[in-house]
C-alpha positions as YAML, in Angstrom:
chain: A
units: angstrom
residues:
- id: 1
  name: MET
  ca: [-7.32, 12.24, 3.04]
- id: 2
  name: ILE
  ca: [-3.96, 10.62, 2.20]
- id: 3
  name: TYR
  ca: [-3.85, 9.06, 5.55]
- id: 4
  name: LEU
  ca: [-7.34, 7.39, 5.06]
- id: 5
  name: ARG
  ca: [-6.03, 5.94, 1.72]
- id: 6
  name: TYR
  ca: [-3.11, 4.47, 3.52]
- id: 7
  name: VAL
  ca: [-5.40, 2.85, 6.08]
- id: 8
  name: TYR
  ca: [-7.60, 1.48, 3.32]
- id: 9
  name: LEU
  ca: [-4.69, 0.08, 1.52]
- id: 10
  name: TYR
  ca: [-3.34, -1.59, 4.69]
- id: 11
  name: PHE
  ca: [-6.63, -3.30, 5.45]
- id: 12
  name: TYR
  ca: [-7.09, -4.29, 1.78]
- id: 13
  name: ILE
  ca: [-3.70, -5.82, 1.58]
- id: 14
  name: GLN
  ca: [-4.19, -7.62, 4.99]
- id: 15
  name: PHE
  ca: [-7.43, -9.13, 3.80]
- id: 16
  name: TYR
  ca: [-6.29, -10.24, 0.28]
- id: 17
  name: PHE
  ca: [-2.70, -11.27, 0.87]
- id: 18
  name: LYS
  ca: [-2.86, -12.63, 4.42]
- id: 19
  name: LEU
  ca: [-2.30, -16.16, 3.35]
- id: 20
  name: ASP
  ca: [0.45, -15.27, 0.90]
- id: 21
  name: LYS
  ca: [2.32, -12.52, 3.00]
- id: 22
  name: ASN
  ca: [5.77, -13.85, 2.37]
- id: 23
  name: HIS
  ca: [5.33, -14.14, -1.37]
- id: 24
  name: PHE
  ca: [3.80, -10.72, -1.85]
- id: 25
  name: GLU
  ca: [5.77, -8.82, 0.89]
- id: 26
  name: ILE
  ca: [8.17, -7.24, -1.47]
- id: 27
  name: LYS
  ca: [5.66, -6.38, -4.05]
- id: 28
  name: ILE
  ca: [3.44, -4.83, -1.48]
- id: 29
  name: LYS
  ca: [6.23, -2.73, 0.09]
- id: 30
  name: ASN
  ca: [7.08, -1.40, -3.45]
- id: 31
  name: MET
  ca: [3.46, -0.72, -4.22]
- id: 32
  name: ILE
  ca: [3.16, 1.27, -0.99]
- id: 33
  name: TYR
  ca: [6.39, 3.09, -1.74]
- id: 34
  name: MET
  ca: [5.46, 4.03, -5.24]
- id: 35
  name: LYS
  ca: [1.95, 5.19, -4.10]
- id: 36
  name: GLY
  ca: [3.43, 7.41, -1.40]
- id: 37
  name: LEU
  ca: [5.98, 8.88, -3.80]
- id: 38
  name: HIS
  ca: [3.27, 9.57, -6.29]
- id: 39
  name: ASP
  ca: [1.11, 11.25, -3.67]
- id: 40
  name: ILE
  ca: [3.87, 13.45, -2.60]
- id: 41
  name: LEU
  ca: [4.75, 14.59, -6.12]
- id: 42
  name: TYR
  ca: [1.39, 14.86, -7.84]
- id: 43
  name: ASP
  ca: [-1.49, 14.78, -5.15]
- id: 44
  name: LYS
  ca: [-0.92, 18.16, -3.66]
...
């Protein structure tokens, strides 16, 4: 199920931040990293 959440997050980001990719790129990468870390630590 974690994989499906990553796919959903990917398309969500592509849809909402497509026009502002350069501005949000670092924030998006940090969001994905922190979500992945949280899933590994707490969502077993």
